[in-house]
C-alpha positions in Angstrom: 0.0 0.0 -0.1 2.8 2.4 0.8 4.2 1.8 -2.7 0.8 2.6 -4.3 0.4 6.0 -2.6 2.8 7.9 -5.0 1.0 6.5 -8.0 -2.4 7.5 -6.7 -1.1 10.9 -5.8 0.2 11.4 -9.3 -3.0 10.2 -10.9 -5.0 12.6 -8.7 -2.9 15.6 -9.7 -3.1 14.7 -13.5 -7.0 14.4 -13.1 -7.1 17.8 -11.2 -4.9 19.5 -13.9 -7.0 18.0 -16.7 -10.2 19.2 -15.1 -8.8 22.7 -14.8 -7.7 22.7 -18.4 -11.1 21.6 -19.5 -12.7 24.3 -17.4 -10.7 27.0 -19.2 -11.2 26.1 -22.9 -14.8 27.3 -23.3 -13.9 30.8 -22.3 -11.0 30.9 -24.8 -13.2 29.6 -27.5 -15.7 32.3 -26.9 -13.0 35.0 -27.0 -11.6 33.6 -30.2 -15.1 33.4 -31.8 -16.0 37.0 -30.9 -15.6 39.2 -34.1 -13.3 42.2 -33.9 -14.9 45.6 -33.9 -14.8 47.3 -37.4 -12.4 50.1 -38.1 -14.4 53.4 -38.3 -13.5 55.5 -41.2 -14.6 59.1 -41.9 -14.1 60.9 -45.2 -11.1 62.6 -43.9 -9.4 59.3 -43.1 -9.4 58.4 -46.9 -7.6 59.6 -49.9 -8.6 59.0 -53.5 -6.0 58.0 -56.2 -5.9 60.8 -58.7 -4.1 61.6 -62.0 -1.7 64.4 -62.5 0.4 65.7 -65.3 2.6 67.6 -62.9 5.2 65.0 -62.2 8.4 66.0 -64.0 6.7 68.9 -65.6 8.4 72.4 -65.9 8.7 74.2 -62.7 7.7 77.9 -62.5 8.8 80.2 -59.6 7.8 83.9 -59.2 5.4 86.0 -57.4 1.8 87.2 -57.5 1.6 90.6 -59.2 -1.3 92.9 -60.3 -1.6 93.4 -64.0 -2.8 97.0 -63.4 -0.3 99.0 -61.3 0.8 102.6 -61.5 4.0 104.2 -60.0 2.9 107.8 -59.4 5.8 110.2 -59.6 6.2 113.9 -59.0 5.8 116.0 -62.2 6.6 119.3 -60.5 9.1 120.3 -57.8 7.3 121.2 -54.6 6.7 120.7 -51.0 4.2 117.9 -49.9 1.2 119.6 -48.1 -1.2 116.7 -47.7 -1.2 112.9 -47.9 -4.8 112.0 -48.3 -4.5 108.2 -48.6 -2.3 105.7 -46.9 -1.1 102.3 -47.5 -3.9 99.7 -47.9 -6.6 102.3 -48.4 -8.9 101.8 -51.4 -9.3 104.6 -53.8 -11.6 105.3 -56.8 -10.4 106.7 -60.1 -9.7 110.5 -59.6 -9.6 110.4 -55.8 -7.0 112.7 -54.4 -3.9 110.9 -52.9 -1.3 113.7 -52.5 -1.4 117.4 -52.6 1.8 119.5 -53.3 2.3 123.2 -52.6 1.1 125.0 -55.7 1.8 128.7 -54.6 4.7 129.4 -56.9 3.1 127.5 -59.8 -0.2 129.5 -59.4 1.8 132.7 -59.5 3.3 131.4 -62.7 -0.3 130.7 -64.1 -1.4 134.3 -63.1 1.6 135.7 -64.9 0.9 133.7 -68.1 -2.8 134.7 -68.1 -1.8 138.4 -67.9 0.7 137.9 -70.8 -2.0 136.2 -72.7 -4.5 139.2 -72.1 -1.8 141.6 -73.3 -1.0 139.5 -76.4 -4.7 139.3 -77.2 -5.1 143.2 -77.0 -2.0 143.7 -79.2 -3.2 141.2 -81.8 -6.7 143.0 -81.9 -5.0 146.3 -82.3 -2.7 145.2 -85.1 -5.8 143.6 -86.8 -7.7 146.8 -86.7 -4.7 148.8 -88.1 -4.3 146.2 -91.0 -8.0 146.6 -91.9 -7.6 150.5 -92.1 -4.3 150.2 -94.0 -6.1 147.9 -96.6 -8.9 150.6 -97.0 -6.4 153.3 -97.4 -4.3 151.4 -99.9 -7.5 150.7 -102.0 -8.0 154.5 -102.1 -4.5 155.1 -103.1 -3.7 157.1 -99.9 -0.8 154.6 -98.8 1.8 152.6 -100.5 1.9 148.9 -100.8 5.0 149.0 -98.6 2.9 150.4 -95.8 0.2 147.7 -96.1 2.8 145.0 -96.0 4.4 146.5 -92.8 0.9 146.3 -91.2 0.4 142.7 -92.2 3.9 141.8 -90.6 3.0 143.5 -87.4 -0.3 141.6 -87.4 1.3 138.3 -88.1 4.0 138.8 -85.3 1.1 139.7 -82.8 -0.7 136.6 -83.9 2.4 134.4 -83.1 2.8 136.1 -79.8 -0.9 135.4 -79.0 -0.4 131.7 -79.8 2.7 131.3 -77.7 0.8 133.1 -74.8 -2.1 130.6 -75.0 0.5 127.7 -75.0 2.1 129.2 -71.9 -1.3 129.4 -70.1 -2.1 125.8 -71.0 1.3 124.6 -69.6 0.9 126.7 -66.4 -2.6 125.2 -65.8 -1.2 121.6 -66.3 1.5 122.4 -63.8 -1.1 123.5 -61.2 -3.1 120.3 -61.9 0.0 118.2 -61.4 0.3 119.4 -57.8 -2.7 117.1 -57.1 -1.7 113.4 -57.4 -4.9 111.4 -58.1 -5.6 107.8 -58.5 -5.6 106.6 -62.1 -8.1 103.8 -61.7 -10.0 102.0 -58.9 -7.5 100.2 -56.6 -5.5 100.1 -53.4 -2.5 102.4 -52.3 0.4 99.9 -51.9 3.4 101.9 -51.2 3.6 105.4 -49.9 7.2 106.8 -50.1 6.7 110.5 -48.9 5.4 112.3 -45.9 3.9 115.8 -45.2 6.8 118.4 -45.4 9.0 116.5 -47.8 10.4 118.4 -50.7 10.2 116.4 -53.8 11.8 116.9 -57.2 10.6 116.0 -60.7 10.6 112.3 -61.2 10.6 111.2 -57.6 8.4 108.2 -56.8 5.5 109.2 -54.5 3.1 106.3 -54.2 2.0 103.1 -55.9 -1.5 102.1 -56.8 -2.5 98.5 -57.7 -5.8 96.9 -58.7 -6.1 93.9 -56.4 -8.7 92.3 -58.8 -6.1 91.9 -61.6 -3.7 89.6 -59.7 -1.7 87.0 -61.8 1.2 84.8 -61.5 4.3 86.2 -62.9 7.1 83.6 -62.9 10.3 82.3 -64.6 11.0 78.9 -66.1 14.3 77.5 -67.4 14.9 78.1 -71.1 15.7 74.4 -71.4 12.0 73.5 -70.8 10.6 76.1 -73.2 9.8 73.5 -75.9 7.3 72.0 -73.5 5.3 75.1 -73.0 2.2 76.3 -75.0 -0.3 79.2 -74.3 -3.3 78.1 -72.3 -1.6 75.2 -70.7 -3.0 74.5 -67.3 -0.8 75.6 -64.4 -1.0 74.4 -60.8 0.8 76.5 -58.1 1.0 77.2 -54.4 1.4 80.6 -52.8 3.4 81.4 -49.8 1.1 82.3 -46.9 -1.7 80.0 -48.0 -0.4 76.6 -46.8 -1.2 73.7 -48.9 -3.9 75.4 -50.9 -3.6 74.8 -54.5 -4.4 77.5 -57.1 -5.2 76.8 -60.8 -4.5 78.9 -63.8 -3.5 79.1 -67.5 -0.5 80.3 -69.3 -1.5 83.7 -70.8 1.9 84.9 -72.1 5.4 83.5 -72.8 8.1 86.1 -73.3 10.1 85.8 -76.6 13.4 86.4 -75.0 15.4 84.6 -72.2 17.3 86.6 -69.5 20.9 86.6 -70.6 22.2 86.1 -67.1 19.9 83.5 -65.6 18.6 81.8 -68.8 15.2 82.0 -67.5 12.1 83.0 -69.6 9.3 85.2 -68.1 5.8 83.7 -68.1 2.4 85.0 -67.0 -0.4 82.8 -65.7 -3.9 84.1 -65.2 -6.0 82.7 -62.3 -9.0 80.4 -63.4 -11.0 81.9 -60.6 -10.0 85.5 -60.0 -12.3 85.7 -57.0 -10.0 83.3 -55.1 -6.8 85.1 -56.0 -4.9 86.8 -53.1 -5.4 90.5 -52.7 -1.8 91.0 -51.7 0.9 91.5 -54.3 4.5 90.2 -54.1 3.8 86.8 -52.5 6.2 84.1 -53.5 4.6 81.4 -55.6 5.8 78.1 -57.1 4.2 75.5 -59.3 4.3 73.5 -62.4 2.9 73.7 -66.0 0.7 70.6 -66.4 1.4 68.5 -69.5 -1.0 66.0 -71.0 1.9 64.0 -72.2 3.0 63.3 -68.6 -0.3 62.3 -67.1 0.1 59.5 -64.5 -1.6 58.1 -61.5 -0.3 59.8 -58.3 -0.7 59.3 -54.6 0.5 61.3 -51.6 3.5 59.7 -50.1 1.9 59.6 -46.5 -0.5 56.9 -47.8 2.3 54.6 -48.9 4.1 52.2 -46.5 7.4 50.6 -47.3 8.8 47.1 -46.3 12.2 46.6 -47.5 12.3 47.2 -51.3 8.5 46.7 -51.6 5.7 49.2 -50.9 2.1 48.7 -50.3 -1.0 50.6 -49.4 -4.2 49.8 -47.4 -7.1 50.1 -49.9 -10.7 50.2 -48.9 -12.7 47.7 -50.9 -16.5 47.7 -50.0 -16.5 47.1 -46.2 -13.1 45.5 -46.0 -9.4 46.7 -45.7 -7.0 45.2 -48.2 -3.3 45.3 -48.3 -2.3 46.1 -51.9 1.2 46.0 -53.2 2.1 48.9 -55.5 5.0 49.7 -57.9 6.3 53.2 -57.4 7.5 55.5 -60.1 8.9 59.2 -60.1 8.5 61.3 -56.9 7.6 65.0 -56.8 9.6 66.5 -53.9 7.6 69.8 -54.0 4.2 68.2 -53.9 5.0 65.0 -51.8 3.4 62.8 -54.4 4.6 59.5 -56.0 3.7 58.1 -59.4 1.8 54.7 -58.9 3.0 52.5 -61.9 0.9 49.5 -60.9 -1.4 48.1 -58.3 -4.1 50.8 -58.1 -6.6 52.4 -60.4 -8.0 55.9 -60.8 -10.6 56.7 -58.1 -9.4 53.9 -55.6 -9.6 54.9 -52.0 -6.9 54.3 -49.6 -6.1 55.1 -46.0 -4.8 58.7 -45.8 -2.2 58.0 -43.0 -2.0 54.4 -42.1 -0.2 53.6 -38.8 -0.1 50.9 -36.2 -1.1 47.3 -36.8 -3.7 46.8 -39.5 -5.0 43.4 -40.7 -5.6 42.4 -44.3 -9.3 41.7 -44.7 -10.4 43.7 -41.5 -13.9 45.1 -41.5 -14.5 48.7 -41.9 -17.4 51.0 -41.3 -18.1 54.3 -42.9 -19.0 57.1 -40.6 -19.9 60.9 -40.9 -17.2 63.5 -41.1 -15.5 64.2 -37.7 -16.6 60.8 -36.3 -14.0 58.8 -37.9 -11.2 56.7 -36.2 -8.1 57.9 -37.8 -6.7 57.2 -34.3 -8.1 53.7 -34.3 -5.7 52.7 -37.0 -2.8 53.2 -34.5 -4.5 51.1 -31.7 
Protein backbone atom coordinates (compact mmCIF):
# COMPACT_ATOMS: atom_id res chain seq x y z
CA UNK A 1 0.00 0.00 0.00
CA UNK A 2 2.80 2.33 0.74
CA UNK A 3 4.14 1.80 -2.77
CA UNK A 4 0.75 2.59 -4.33
CA UNK A 5 0.45 5.93 -2.59
CA UNK A 6 2.78 7.91 -4.94
CA UNK A 7 0.99 6.49 -7.98
CA UNK A 8 -2.42 7.49 -6.67
CA UNK A 9 -1.14 10.93 -5.81
CA UNK A 10 0.23 11.43 -9.33
CA UNK A 11 -3.05 10.28 -10.88
CA UNK A 12 -5.00 12.62 -8.66
CA UNK A 13 -2.85 15.60 -9.67
CA UNK A 14 -3.14 14.70 -13.37
CA UNK A 15 -6.92 14.47 -13.14
CA UNK A 16 -7.07 17.80 -11.32
CA UNK A 17 -4.93 19.52 -13.94
CA UNK A 18 -7.01 17.98 -16.72
CA UNK A 19 -10.20 19.21 -15.10
CA UNK A 20 -8.76 22.69 -14.77
CA UNK A 21 -7.71 22.68 -18.41
CA UNK A 22 -11.14 21.60 -19.55
CA UNK A 23 -12.74 24.29 -17.45
CA UNK A 24 -10.68 27.07 -19.22
CA UNK A 25 -11.21 26.07 -22.84
CA UNK A 26 -14.81 27.27 -23.28
CA UNK A 27 -13.92 30.86 -22.30
CA UNK A 28 -10.96 30.91 -24.70
CA UNK A 29 -13.14 29.60 -27.52
CA UNK A 30 -15.73 32.28 -26.90
CA UNK A 31 -13.05 34.99 -26.98
CA UNK A 32 -11.65 33.67 -30.25
CA UNK A 33 -15.09 33.42 -31.78
CA UNK A 34 -16.01 37.02 -30.86
CA UNK A 35 -15.64 39.21 -34.04
CA UNK A 36 -13.25 42.16 -33.96
CA UNK A 37 -14.79 45.64 -33.91
CA UNK A 38 -14.84 47.26 -37.36
CA UNK A 39 -12.46 50.11 -38.12
CA UNK A 40 -14.43 53.38 -38.24
CA UNK A 41 -13.47 55.50 -41.25
CA UNK A 42 -14.62 59.06 -41.93
CA UNK A 43 -14.09 60.87 -45.26
CA UNK A 44 -11.05 62.65 -43.85
CA UNK A 45 -9.42 59.27 -43.12
CA UNK A 46 -9.37 58.36 -46.82
CA UNK A 47 -7.53 59.59 -49.87
CA UNK A 48 -8.51 59.01 -53.48
CA UNK A 49 -6.00 58.00 -56.12
CA UNK A 50 -5.84 60.80 -58.68
CA UNK A 51 -4.22 61.60 -61.97
CA UNK A 52 -1.72 64.36 -62.56
CA UNK A 53 0.37 65.74 -65.36
CA UNK A 54 2.64 67.65 -62.98
CA UNK A 55 5.24 65.00 -62.15
CA UNK A 56 8.43 66.03 -63.91
CA UNK A 57 6.69 68.98 -65.60
CA UNK A 58 8.46 72.36 -65.95
CA UNK A 59 8.75 74.24 -62.65
CA UNK A 60 7.71 77.90 -62.48
CA UNK A 61 8.79 80.17 -59.63
CA UNK A 62 7.85 83.80 -59.22
CA UNK A 63 5.37 86.05 -57.44
CA UNK A 64 1.77 87.18 -57.49
CA UNK A 65 1.59 90.63 -59.13
CA UNK A 66 -1.25 92.87 -60.33
CA UNK A 67 -1.68 93.39 -64.06
CA UNK A 68 -2.81 96.99 -63.40
CA UNK A 69 -0.32 98.95 -61.33
CA UNK A 70 0.86 102.55 -61.46
CA UNK A 71 3.98 104.18 -60.02
CA UNK A 72 2.91 107.78 -59.44
CA UNK A 73 5.84 110.21 -59.58
CA UNK A 74 6.24 113.93 -59.00
CA UNK A 75 5.81 115.99 -62.17
CA UNK A 76 6.68 119.27 -60.46
CA UNK A 77 9.18 120.27 -57.80
CA UNK A 78 7.29 121.28 -54.66
CA UNK A 79 6.66 120.62 -50.97
CA UNK A 80 4.17 117.95 -49.89
CA UNK A 81 1.21 119.61 -48.17
CA UNK A 82 -1.20 116.68 -47.73
CA UNK A 83 -1.23 112.88 -47.90
CA UNK A 84 -4.91 111.95 -48.22
CA UNK A 85 -4.52 108.16 -48.58
CA UNK A 86 -2.24 105.74 -46.77
CA UNK A 87 -1.03 102.22 -47.53
CA UNK A 88 -3.84 99.70 -47.85
CA UNK A 89 -6.59 102.27 -48.37
CA UNK A 90 -8.92 101.83 -51.31
CA UNK A 91 -9.27 104.60 -53.87
CA UNK A 92 -11.58 105.33 -56.77
CA UNK A 93 -10.40 106.72 -60.09
CA UNK A 94 -9.81 110.46 -59.63
CA UNK A 95 -9.54 110.40 -55.83
CA UNK A 96 -6.95 112.78 -54.37
CA UNK A 97 -3.96 110.94 -52.89
CA UNK A 98 -1.27 113.62 -52.47
CA UNK A 99 -1.39 117.42 -52.64
CA UNK A 100 1.76 119.48 -53.34
CA UNK A 101 2.34 123.18 -52.65
CA UNK A 102 1.11 125.05 -55.73
CA UNK A 103 1.81 128.64 -54.58
CA UNK A 104 4.71 129.37 -56.93
CA UNK A 105 3.07 127.52 -59.79
CA UNK A 106 -0.17 129.49 -59.39
CA UNK A 107 1.84 132.72 -59.53
CA UNK A 108 3.29 131.50 -62.79
CA UNK A 109 -0.21 130.77 -64.07
CA UNK A 110 -1.36 134.28 -63.14
CA UNK A 111 1.61 135.78 -64.97
CA UNK A 112 0.92 133.65 -68.04
CA UNK A 113 -2.75 134.69 -68.07
CA UNK A 114 -1.80 138.38 -67.88
CA UNK A 115 0.65 137.92 -70.75
CA UNK A 116 -2.11 136.23 -72.73
CA UNK A 117 -4.45 139.13 -72.12
CA UNK A 118 -1.81 141.61 -73.31
CA UNK A 119 -1.06 139.53 -76.38
CA UNK A 120 -4.77 139.33 -77.19
CA UNK A 121 -5.10 143.12 -77.00
CA UNK A 122 -1.99 143.64 -79.12
CA UNK A 123 -3.26 141.24 -81.76
CA UNK A 124 -6.67 142.92 -81.88
CA UNK A 125 -5.03 146.32 -82.29
CA UNK A 126 -2.75 145.21 -85.12
CA UNK A 127 -5.77 143.55 -86.78
CA UNK A 128 -7.69 146.84 -86.74
CA UNK A 129 -4.66 148.74 -88.10
CA UNK A 130 -4.34 146.22 -90.94
CA UNK A 131 -8.02 146.66 -91.87
CA UNK A 132 -7.56 150.46 -92.07
CA UNK A 133 -4.37 150.14 -94.07
CA UNK A 134 -6.13 147.96 -96.64
CA UNK A 135 -8.89 150.55 -97.03
CA UNK A 136 -6.39 153.36 -97.46
CA UNK A 137 -4.38 151.32 -99.93
CA UNK A 138 -7.47 150.71 -102.04
CA UNK A 139 -8.06 154.47 -102.08
CA UNK A 140 -4.44 155.07 -103.12
CA UNK A 141 -3.63 156.99 -99.96
CA UNK A 142 -0.77 154.67 -98.76
CA UNK A 143 1.79 152.65 -100.57
CA UNK A 144 1.90 148.88 -100.83
CA UNK A 145 4.94 148.94 -98.52
CA UNK A 146 2.86 150.43 -95.71
CA UNK A 147 0.23 147.71 -96.14
CA UNK A 148 2.86 144.97 -96.03
CA UNK A 149 4.37 146.45 -92.84
CA UNK A 150 0.94 146.34 -91.19
CA UNK A 151 0.50 142.69 -92.19
CA UNK A 152 3.92 141.81 -90.72
CA UNK A 153 2.99 143.45 -87.40
CA UNK A 154 -0.36 141.62 -87.34
CA UNK A 155 1.32 138.25 -88.02
CA UNK A 156 3.90 138.82 -85.26
CA UNK A 157 1.14 139.70 -82.79
CA UNK A 158 -0.75 136.58 -83.84
CA UNK A 159 2.33 134.43 -83.15
CA UNK A 160 2.80 136.08 -79.76
CA UNK A 161 -0.84 135.36 -78.95
CA UNK A 162 -0.45 131.65 -79.82
CA UNK A 163 2.67 131.38 -77.66
CA UNK A 164 0.90 133.10 -74.77
CA UNK A 165 -2.00 130.63 -75.01
CA UNK A 166 0.45 127.71 -74.92
CA UNK A 167 2.14 129.13 -71.82
CA UNK A 168 -1.22 129.40 -70.06
CA UNK A 169 -2.07 125.80 -70.92
CA UNK A 170 1.31 124.65 -69.61
CA UNK A 171 0.89 126.65 -66.41
CA UNK A 172 -2.57 125.17 -65.82
CA UNK A 173 -1.18 121.67 -66.34
CA UNK A 174 1.54 122.39 -63.80
CA UNK A 175 -1.07 123.48 -61.28
CA UNK A 176 -3.11 120.32 -61.87
CA UNK A 177 0.04 118.23 -61.38
CA UNK A 178 0.31 119.41 -57.79
CA UNK A 179 -2.67 117.14 -57.08
CA UNK A 180 -1.75 113.46 -57.46
CA UNK A 181 -4.92 111.45 -58.13
CA UNK A 182 -5.70 107.76 -58.53
CA UNK A 183 -5.59 106.68 -62.20
CA UNK A 184 -8.05 103.81 -61.60
CA UNK A 185 -9.98 102.03 -58.87
CA UNK A 186 -7.55 100.19 -56.62
CA UNK A 187 -5.50 100.20 -53.43
CA UNK A 188 -2.57 102.33 -52.30
CA UNK A 189 0.31 99.86 -51.92
CA UNK A 190 3.47 101.89 -51.27
CA UNK A 191 3.57 105.45 -49.93
CA UNK A 192 7.11 106.81 -50.06
CA UNK A 193 6.72 110.43 -48.90
CA UNK A 194 5.32 112.32 -45.92
CA UNK A 195 3.92 115.78 -45.30
CA UNK A 196 6.74 118.36 -45.41
CA UNK A 197 8.97 116.45 -47.81
CA UNK A 198 10.42 118.39 -50.73
CA UNK A 199 10.11 116.38 -53.92
CA UNK A 200 11.86 116.84 -57.23
CA UNK A 201 10.57 115.99 -60.67
CA UNK A 202 10.61 112.23 -61.20
CA UNK A 203 10.63 111.19 -57.54
CA UNK A 204 8.36 108.22 -56.78
CA UNK A 205 5.50 109.23 -54.52
CA UNK A 206 3.10 106.29 -54.24
CA UNK A 207 2.02 103.09 -55.97
CA UNK A 208 -1.55 102.13 -56.78
CA UNK A 209 -2.53 98.58 -57.68
CA UNK A 210 -5.74 96.92 -58.79
CA UNK A 211 -6.15 93.86 -56.50
CA UNK A 212 -8.74 92.34 -58.84
CA UNK A 213 -6.12 91.96 -61.57
CA UNK A 214 -3.71 89.64 -59.73
CA UNK A 215 -1.80 87.07 -61.77
CA UNK A 216 1.17 84.72 -61.41
CA UNK A 217 4.33 86.21 -62.92
CA UNK A 218 7.15 83.66 -62.91
CA UNK A 219 10.21 82.30 -64.64
CA UNK A 220 10.99 78.92 -66.13
CA UNK A 221 14.26 77.44 -67.37
CA UNK A 222 14.85 78.06 -71.07
CA UNK A 223 15.70 74.35 -71.39
CA UNK A 224 12.01 73.52 -70.82
CA UNK A 225 10.63 76.13 -73.20
CA UNK A 226 9.79 73.54 -75.86
CA UNK A 227 7.24 71.94 -73.50
CA UNK A 228 5.25 75.14 -73.00
CA UNK A 229 2.22 76.35 -74.92
CA UNK A 230 -0.29 79.13 -74.36
CA UNK A 231 -3.40 78.16 -72.37
CA UNK A 232 -1.65 75.18 -70.75
CA UNK A 233 -2.97 74.50 -67.22
CA UNK A 234 -0.76 75.66 -64.36
CA UNK A 235 -0.97 74.41 -60.78
CA UNK A 236 0.82 76.43 -58.10
CA UNK A 237 0.97 77.19 -54.40
CA UNK A 238 1.39 80.60 -52.81
CA UNK A 239 3.45 81.43 -49.75
CA UNK A 240 1.12 82.26 -46.88
CA UNK A 241 -1.73 80.03 -48.06
CA UNK A 242 -0.43 76.69 -46.76
CA UNK A 243 -1.20 73.69 -48.94
CA UNK A 244 -4.00 75.46 -50.84
CA UNK A 245 -3.57 74.82 -54.55
CA UNK A 246 -4.41 77.43 -57.17
CA UNK A 247 -5.14 76.77 -60.81
CA UNK A 248 -4.51 78.93 -63.83
CA UNK A 249 -3.55 79.01 -67.51
CA UNK A 250 -0.49 80.31 -69.33
CA UNK A 251 -1.46 83.68 -70.77
CA UNK A 252 1.92 84.88 -72.05
CA UNK A 253 5.38 83.52 -72.78
CA UNK A 254 8.13 86.08 -73.35
CA UNK A 255 10.05 85.83 -76.60
CA UNK A 256 13.49 86.34 -75.02
CA UNK A 257 15.34 84.65 -72.16
CA UNK A 258 17.30 86.54 -69.54
CA UNK A 259 20.93 86.63 -70.68
CA UNK A 260 22.23 86.04 -67.14
CA UNK A 261 19.86 83.50 -65.61
CA UNK A 262 18.66 81.82 -68.83
CA UNK A 263 15.13 82.07 -67.49
CA UNK A 264 12.06 82.92 -69.54
CA UNK A 265 9.32 85.15 -68.12
CA UNK A 266 5.81 83.67 -68.00
CA UNK A 267 2.41 84.98 -66.95
CA UNK A 268 -0.42 82.75 -65.76
CA UNK A 269 -3.95 84.04 -65.18
CA UNK A 270 -6.06 82.63 -62.33
CA UNK A 271 -8.92 80.38 -63.40
CA UNK A 272 -11.02 81.90 -60.60
CA UNK A 273 -9.98 85.50 -60.02
CA UNK A 274 -12.27 85.77 -56.99
CA UNK A 275 -10.00 83.31 -55.13
CA UNK A 276 -6.78 85.12 -56.04
CA UNK A 277 -4.85 86.74 -53.13
CA UNK A 278 -5.42 90.46 -52.70
CA UNK A 279 -1.77 91.05 -51.73
CA UNK A 280 0.93 91.52 -54.34
CA UNK A 281 4.49 90.24 -54.13
CA UNK A 282 3.72 86.86 -52.52
CA UNK A 283 6.15 84.12 -53.55
CA UNK A 284 4.59 81.34 -55.61
CA UNK A 285 5.84 78.12 -57.16
CA UNK A 286 4.16 75.58 -59.38
CA UNK A 287 4.29 73.43 -62.46
CA UNK A 288 2.91 73.63 -65.99
CA UNK A 289 0.65 70.63 -66.47
CA UNK A 290 1.42 68.51 -69.49
CA UNK A 291 -1.06 66.04 -71.00
CA UNK A 292 1.88 63.94 -72.22
CA UNK A 293 3.02 63.34 -68.64
CA UNK A 294 -0.29 62.29 -67.04
CA UNK A 295 0.06 59.47 -64.50
CA UNK A 296 -1.64 58.07 -61.42
CA UNK A 297 -0.28 59.75 -58.30
CA UNK A 298 -0.71 59.31 -54.57
CA UNK A 299 0.51 61.32 -51.60
CA UNK A 300 3.54 59.72 -50.02
CA UNK A 301 1.88 59.63 -46.57
CA UNK A 302 -0.50 56.90 -47.76
CA UNK A 303 2.32 54.59 -48.82
CA UNK A 304 4.05 52.16 -46.47
CA UNK A 305 7.36 50.49 -47.26
CA UNK A 306 8.73 47.13 -46.25
CA UNK A 307 12.24 46.59 -47.49
CA UNK A 308 12.29 47.14 -51.24
CA UNK A 309 8.53 46.69 -51.57
CA UNK A 310 5.72 49.18 -51.00
CA UNK A 311 2.04 48.74 -50.25
CA UNK A 312 -1.09 50.69 -49.39
CA UNK A 313 -4.26 49.90 -47.43
CA UNK A 314 -7.10 50.01 -49.91
CA UNK A 315 -10.75 50.12 -48.87
CA UNK A 316 -12.80 47.64 -50.92
CA UNK A 317 -16.48 47.65 -49.96
CA UNK A 318 -16.49 47.07 -46.21
CA UNK A 319 -13.05 45.51 -46.02
CA UNK A 320 -9.48 46.71 -45.74
CA UNK A 321 -7.07 45.20 -48.27
CA UNK A 322 -3.29 45.30 -48.28
CA UNK A 323 -2.30 46.05 -51.87
CA UNK A 324 1.25 45.98 -53.20
CA UNK A 325 2.13 48.88 -55.50
CA UNK A 326 4.95 49.70 -57.86
CA UNK A 327 6.29 53.23 -57.42
CA UNK A 328 7.56 55.58 -60.09
CA UNK A 329 8.91 59.14 -60.09
CA UNK A 330 8.54 61.29 -56.98
CA UNK A 331 7.64 64.98 -56.83
CA UNK A 332 9.56 66.47 -53.89
CA UNK A 333 7.64 69.75 -54.01
CA UNK A 334 4.18 68.21 -53.80
CA UNK A 335 5.03 65.06 -51.84
CA UNK A 336 3.41 62.83 -54.46
CA UNK A 337 4.61 59.58 -56.02
CA UNK A 338 3.65 58.02 -59.34
CA UNK A 339 1.82 54.69 -58.94
CA UNK A 340 2.98 52.51 -61.84
CA UNK A 341 0.83 49.49 -60.92
CA UNK A 342 -1.42 48.15 -58.19
CA UNK A 343 -4.08 50.86 -58.10
CA UNK A 344 -6.63 52.42 -60.43
CA UNK A 345 -8.04 55.91 -60.84
CA UNK A 346 -10.56 56.65 -58.05
CA UNK A 347 -9.42 53.91 -55.63
CA UNK A 348 -9.69 54.89 -51.97
CA UNK A 349 -6.85 54.22 -49.57
CA UNK A 350 -6.08 55.13 -45.97
CA UNK A 351 -4.75 58.65 -45.76
CA UNK A 352 -2.22 57.99 -42.99
CA UNK A 353 -2.00 54.29 -42.05
CA UNK A 354 -0.28 53.64 -38.74
CA UNK A 355 -0.07 50.88 -36.16
CA UNK A 356 -1.11 47.29 -36.77
CA UNK A 357 -3.67 46.77 -39.52
CA UNK A 358 -5.01 43.44 -40.70
CA UNK A 359 -5.60 42.42 -44.29
CA UNK A 360 -9.32 41.75 -44.69
CA UNK A 361 -10.31 43.68 -41.56
CA UNK A 362 -13.86 45.02 -41.48
CA UNK A 363 -14.41 48.75 -41.91
CA UNK A 364 -17.43 50.94 -41.26
CA UNK A 365 -18.07 54.30 -42.92
CA UNK A 366 -19.06 57.12 -40.57
CA UNK A 367 -19.81 60.82 -40.91
CA UNK A 368 -17.10 63.45 -41.11
CA UNK A 369 -15.55 64.16 -37.74
CA UNK A 370 -16.67 60.82 -36.27
CA UNK A 371 -13.94 58.73 -37.86
CA UNK A 372 -11.26 56.75 -36.17
CA UNK A 373 -8.05 57.86 -37.75
CA UNK A 374 -6.62 57.17 -34.32
CA UNK A 375 -8.17 53.69 -34.31
CA UNK A 376 -5.66 52.64 -36.96
CA UNK A 377 -2.88 53.26 -34.50
CA UNK A 378 -4.43 51.15 -31.74
